[in-house]
N, C-alpha and C positions, 0 to 999 in steps of 0.2 A: 787541481782538485784536492780537497782537504785529505790529509793522510792521518791515520791513527795507529798507535801501537796496539796489537792484538793481545789484550789481557796483559799478563806479566811477561810475555815473550818478547823477543827482539824483533819479531816480524811486524812490519808495517803494511797496512792495507789502505786503499782509498775508500772513501765513504760510499762510493758506488762501485759494485763489483759486477763483472761480466759472468753470467751464468751460462756455461757451455753445453747444457743438456740439449738445447735446440739444434746446435750445429752437429750433434750426434744423430740427427734425423728423428727428433722427437715428433711423433705422429705422422709427419710427412717428410719426404726427402728434401734435403737442402743441397744445392749444387756446391761442389768443392770451392769454386771461385767465390760464390756468395758467402760461404762460411769464412774463408780467409778475409774477405772484405769486411765482414762484421767485426772480426778481431782487429783489423786495421783501424776501423772507425772507432772502436773502443780506445785504442791507443791514442788516436788523434784527439779524442775527447778528454784525455788525461786519466783514463782508467788504468790502474796498475795492479789490480787484483782480479784473478781469473780462477773460476771454480769449475771443476769437472769431476768425473767418476768413471770407473770401469763399466758400471751399469749402463751409462749413457751411450747407447748405440753399440753395445758389445765392444767397447774400446775405441770406437770411431771418434768420439768427442776428444779423448786424450790424444789420439794421433793428429787430428786436425789442429787442436790447440797448440800442441808442441811444435808442429810445423810452422804455424803462423807466428809463433813467438821466437823461432830459432835465431833470427837475425837481430833480435833486441838484446840490449845489455842485460845480462842475467841478474845483476844486482838492482836493476831498476824496477822489477816487478815481483809479485808474489803469486804463486800457484797453490791452490788446494785441490786435493783429490781425496778419495775415500777408500775404506777397506771394509770387507765383510762379505763381498760377493766375488768368488773366483770365477774366471772365465775358462771353460774347458772345451776343447774341440769336439765337435760332433762328427760322426761318421758321415760319408756322403749320403748314405741311405737315410740317416736321421735328418740331415739337412733337407733332403728332397721331400721328406714327409711333412715339413712345416710350411705353412702358408700364412700370409698376413703379417701383422706387426709382431715384433719380438719384444714382448712386455712393454708395448707402447712406442717402440722405435722401428722406423721403416728401414730395416737393414736385413741382409740375408741371415738365416739362422745357422751360421757357421759354428757358433759356440753355444753352450748352455751356461747358465748362471748357477753356481752352487754356493749356498750360504756357508760361510766358514769364518768364525771369530776366534779360532784357535791361535795360539802364538805363531805356529808355523804358517797358518793360513794368512795371517795379517802380514807377516814378513814377506811371504811369497807375493801377496797382492801388491805391496809397495814396490818390490823389485820388478814385477811386471809393468806397473804404472811408470816407473822410471824409464823402462825401455820404450814404452809407447810414447811418452812425452819427450824422450830424448834429453833427459836431464840427469844430473848427478846428485841432486838433492831435491826434496819437495818441501816447500815452506810450511804447509799446513796439511795435516791428515786428520780426517774425521772418521770415526767408526760410523758406518752408514746403515741407518735404520735397524738398530739391534732390538726392535720392539719385542720380537718373539724369541730372542736369543740373549736375554739379559744376563743370565748366569755365565755363559761362555764369554760374553763381552767384558764383564767385570773381572772374571777370574783369569782369563788368558789374553783377550784382545787388548784390553787397556794396558796391562803390564808390558805387552810386546811393544806398544807405542812408546811407552816410557823408555824402553831400552833403545829404540830407534832414535828417539830424541837425544838421549845421552850420547849416542854414537855420532850425532851430527848429521845423520841421513835425513832427519826430519826436523824442522824448526819449531813448530808448535803442534800440539795434539788436542783432540777434542772428540765430540760426537755430533752427528747431524741427524735430526729427526723431525717428524711432523707432530710431535707431542711435547708437552712440557714436563710431565712427571718424571720420566727417566732422565731427561736432561738435567733437571734439578738434582736428582740423585748423583749424577756424574759430578756436578759442582760440589756437592757436599762430601762425597766419599772418595774422590780422586783428586789428582793434581793436574787436571786438564787446564789448558791455557784458555780455551774458548769453546763455545758451543754454537752450532748452526741450527737455528730454530725457524722452521718453515711454516708459514701460514698461521702462526699462533700469536703474532703481534701485528695486527693490521687494523684498519679502520673498522672492520667488521668482527674481528676476533681479538679480544683483549686478554685472553687467558694467561699469557706470559707475565702479566702484571701481578698475578696472585702470588707466585713464589719464585719463578725462574729469574726474573729480572732483579728483584730485591736481593736474591741470593748471589747473583753474579756481581752486583754492585758492592755488596758487603765483602766479597772475597777478592775483588779486584780482577775478575775474569772477564773476558770479552764475549760479546754476543754479536753474531752476524744474523741478520733477519732475512730470510728468503720468503718467497711467496707473498710479497706485499700486495699483489693484486688478487690474491686468493684464487689463482688459476684462471683469471680473466674477468670476473665480475666487476672488480674495481678499476679495470682499464676501460671497460665498455659495458655499462649496466643496461641490459635490454632483455626481453624475453628470449629464452634459449641460452643465455650466457651461463658459463660454468662457475660454480663455487666449490672449491675443494674437489675439482675434477668430476663433479656431477652437475646436472642441470640445477640451477639455483631455484629454491622454493620461492613462492610468491612473497612471503613475508621478508625473506632475505633480500630479494630484488627490490622490494619497496623501501627497505632500509637504505640500500645502496643509492637509490634514486634520491632519497631525502638528503643523504650526505652530499651527493653531487650538487643538489640545488643550493645547499648552504655554501659549498665551496665556490660555486659560480657566482653567487651573490657578492663574493669578495674578489671576483675577477681571477679565480684560481681554478685550474682544471682538477677534476677528481684524481687524475693520474699524479699530478704534482702533490696534492694533499696526501695521497697514499704513500708516496715516496718519502715525504718529509716527516710524516707522523712517527714512525719508529725511531728516526734519527734524533728526535727531541729527547729521548731517554738517555741518561748519562751512561748506562751500561752498554748501549748499542754502539759498536764500532763501525758498522757499515750495513748496507742493504745490498742484497743480491738480486739482480734482475736478469732473467733469461732473454736472449735475443737471437734471432736467426737471420737478421739482415742489417746492413748499415743504417737504414732509416730507423729501425727500432732502437738501435743503440743511440743514435743522435737524439731521438725523441726523449728517451729516458734521461739523458744528460741535460737536455733543455728543460725538462720538467723539474729536475733537481736544482737548476739554476734559478728557477722562478721563486721569488720571495713569497713566503706565506705569512700573512699577518697573524699575530697572536689572537686577534679578535675572532678569527675563523674557529680556532679551537674553543674559545669561550662560547661561541654560538652553538657549536656542536654539543658541548656539555649542557648548555641551557635547553637544547632540544632533546636531551636524554639519549644522544647518539654516541657519546663518549663517556 
């Protein structure tokens, strides 16, 4: 699988990355054996970039990913995690008082998440992640969703990442968000190596083309694109499918179905088109796809291996869909 250097850093990633949120029990429980098998399948498919975060399953994703990679040669793969949410233990009474999902994850409420983009908070977050992952360094760290904490992220969180990078504890630094405006600001005002942009450069949402991608290209920074299926609609467009984690509106569903029809006319699945589309931009180093099973991993890899003719993009543009 093709590997690319992430921005101006020395970190190399594969064009397809394994998103480990799902093996942190996103929405539903994942058996430990299945989680390990999903990582094994990713390795067998040539994937060498794995993304996680403390937020994912209250550290469960980091634990499982670290365990699954423990026997692999450390220099053969890259891991990214995130900072901005600290995990703090709850009392037994507090744990017992909580029911249901923990911010979308099917895990016991043993800890609470506390936003913290201070210098001390970021350093503590990385140290905690190193322990859960069982690593002595982390290849990439993104400030995680600083939407409502911009001042602290720029004033303290980002400089803390710079220091960690200079110390060699972190290879590359950046920010990961579901919006483009603040990510563009990170590109312009800091020395980040890369940004992780989720859901804003897809077949249905082209907003990253306005400023983010041109800025990254001009400055030689890397972009990793997540959410290429827009939380499900571009994987399986049907009534009830989700778009950006909510039920897709009728107009958005209709647009997805039209895109699928054009893709299938060229013998290409919608999933393959959704994966290939962001990779065609020169600023994009890779795409990040979440998976909870070996079959999901193998399907994504197979879709990426599917050739997509240039005429498909031409037809989508002619239809006003791109």
